[in-house]
N, C-alpha and C positions, 0 to 999 in steps of 0.2 A: 103825441100827435093823433089827430083824429083820422078815421078811416078815409074820409073824403080828401084830406090833405095828402095822404100817402098815395091814394089813387091818382090824384092830380099830378103829383111828382113823378109817378111811374109813367103816366101818359106823356107828360112833358119830356121826359128823358127819351122815351121811345120815338117820339116825333123828331126830336133833335137829332138822334142817332140816324134815323131814316133820311132826313134831309141832308145830313153830312155825308152819308154814304152816296146819295144820289149826286150831290155836287162833285164828290171825288170821282165818281164813275164818269161823268161827263168831262171833267178836266183831263182824266187819263186818256179818254177817247180822243179828245182834241189834241193832246200832246202826241199820241201815236200817229194821228193823221198828219200833223206838222212834220214829224220825223220822217214819215214815209215820203212826203212831198219834197223835203230837203234831200233825201237820198235819191229820188228820181231826178231832181234838178242837178245834182252832182253827176249822175250818170250822163245826163244830156250835155253837160258842160265840160266833160272830160276831154282832154286833147286827143286828137286822132293819132293812132299809132303810125310810126314810120313804115312805109312800104318796104317789104323785103326785096332783096335782089334775087332771091330764089323764085323762079317763075311759078311753080306749083303752090308754094306758100303764099305768094302774092294773090294768086287766083282764089285760094281759100279765104284769105282776108277780105277780099272784095265780096265774095259770096256771103260771108258772115255780116259784113256791114250792110249789105242789101237786105238780109234777113232781119237784122236789128231795126232798120229803118221801116220795114213793113210792119213789124210788131209794134213800133211806136205809133204808127198811124192808125192802128186798129183800136 
């Protein structure tokens, strides 16, 4: 093989590798974002916990729900 052919092969492989890595990077980023959105949606759609008959525990639950709703709005 001539030197120019070898150089062209090396450049071609390097470009191919770089493009492949870039594509995989953006795919992984997109998958992570979708997984995070699914997790957030699952948290939003979870059923409410049954209120406790214990008065102080029920008060803590209501405070926690209020805190969670504030953090979701932010």
